[in-house]
C-alpha positions as CSV (number, residue, x, y, z in Angstrom):
1,M,-3.5,27.1,6.0
2,D,-6.8,28.9,4.7
3,T,-4.5,31.5,2.9
4,E,-2.9,28.5,0.8
5,R,-6.5,27.1,0.1
6,F,-7.5,30.7,-1.5
7,K,-3.9,30.9,-3.4
8,D,-4.5,27.5,-4.9
9,F,-8.0,28.3,-5.8
10,G,-7.0,31.4,-7.3
11,E,-4.2,29.6,-9.5
12,N,-6.9,27.1,-10.5
13,V,-9.1,29.8,-11.7
14,R,-6.4,31.2,-13.8
15,R,-5.0,28.3,-15.2
16,I,-8.4,27.1,-16.2
17,R,-9.2,30.5,-17.8
18,V,-5.8,30.8,-19.7
19,A,-6.3,27.1,-21.0
20,A,-9.8,28.3,-22.4
21,G,-8.3,31.4,-24.1
22,L,-10.5,33.8,-22.4
23,S,-9.8,37.1,-20.8
24,Q,-10.6,38.4,-17.1
25,I,-13.1,40.6,-18.6
26,V,-14.9,37.9,-20.5
27,I,-15.3,35.7,-17.3
28,A,-16.4,38.7,-15.2
29,E,-18.9,39.4,-17.6
30,R,-20.3,36.0,-17.8
31,M,-20.6,36.0,-14.0
32,G,-22.0,39.5,-13.8
33,I,-19.3,41.0,-11.8
34,D,-16.7,43.7,-12.5
35,Q,-13.3,42.9,-13.7
36,G,-11.6,44.0,-10.3
37,N,-13.7,41.5,-8.2
38,Y,-12.9,38.7,-10.7
39,S,-9.2,39.7,-10.4
40,R,-9.4,39.4,-6.7
41,L,-10.6,35.6,-7.2
42,E,-7.8,34.8,-9.0
43,R,-5.2,36.5,-6.9
44,G,-6.6,34.4,-3.9
45,T,-7.6,37.5,-2.0
46,A,-11.4,37.0,-2.3
47,K,-13.4,34.7,-0.2
48,P,-15.9,33.3,-2.5
49,T,-19.3,32.1,-1.5
50,L,-20.8,29.0,-2.6
51,Q,-22.9,30.8,-5.1
52,T,-19.8,32.5,-6.5
53,L,-18.0,29.2,-6.8
54,F,-21.0,27.7,-8.9
55,R,-21.3,31.0,-11.1
56,L,-17.4,31.0,-11.7
57,S,-17.6,27.0,-12.5
58,E,-20.5,27.9,-15.1
59,A,-18.5,30.8,-16.5
60,L,-15.5,28.8,-16.9
61,E,-17.1,25.6,-18.1
62,C,-15.7,23.5,-15.5
63,E,-16.8,21.4,-12.5
64,P,-16.7,23.2,-9.1
65,Y,-14.3,20.3,-7.6
66,E,-11.7,21.6,-10.3
67,L,-11.4,25.0,-8.7
68,L,-11.1,23.6,-5.1
69,L,-8.2,21.1,-5.8
70,P,-4.8,21.8,-4.3
71,T,-2.6,23.3,-7.2
72,D,-0.2,20.1,-7.3
73,L,-3.3,17.8,-8.2
74,A,-4.9,20.1,-10.4
75,P,-2.9,18.8,-13.4
76,L,-4.3,15.5,-12.9
77,I,-7.6,16.4,-14.0
78,A,-6.9,16.4,-17.6
79,L,-6.0,12.7,-17.2
80,V,-9.2,11.6,-15.7
81,K,-11.7,14.3,-17.0
82,P,-13.9,12.9,-19.8
83,L,-13.5,14.5,-23.2
């Protein structure tokens, strides 16, 4: 179950980054980490701390909860997120 949660997290990170038209390198620089560590977040192989979650949401300009949703619910955010 935990593995699936980290996979969902990584998929959400990637989806939000791609939708914003940003590269992994740009987000990694905004977070102050190297691209390899950022890539692990997107692949779901890293176990981010709460601090990393907040830094990532700032770098992606999204709310932290958007990163934590199960992937089958993530598309619904566009329907309820304020413009």
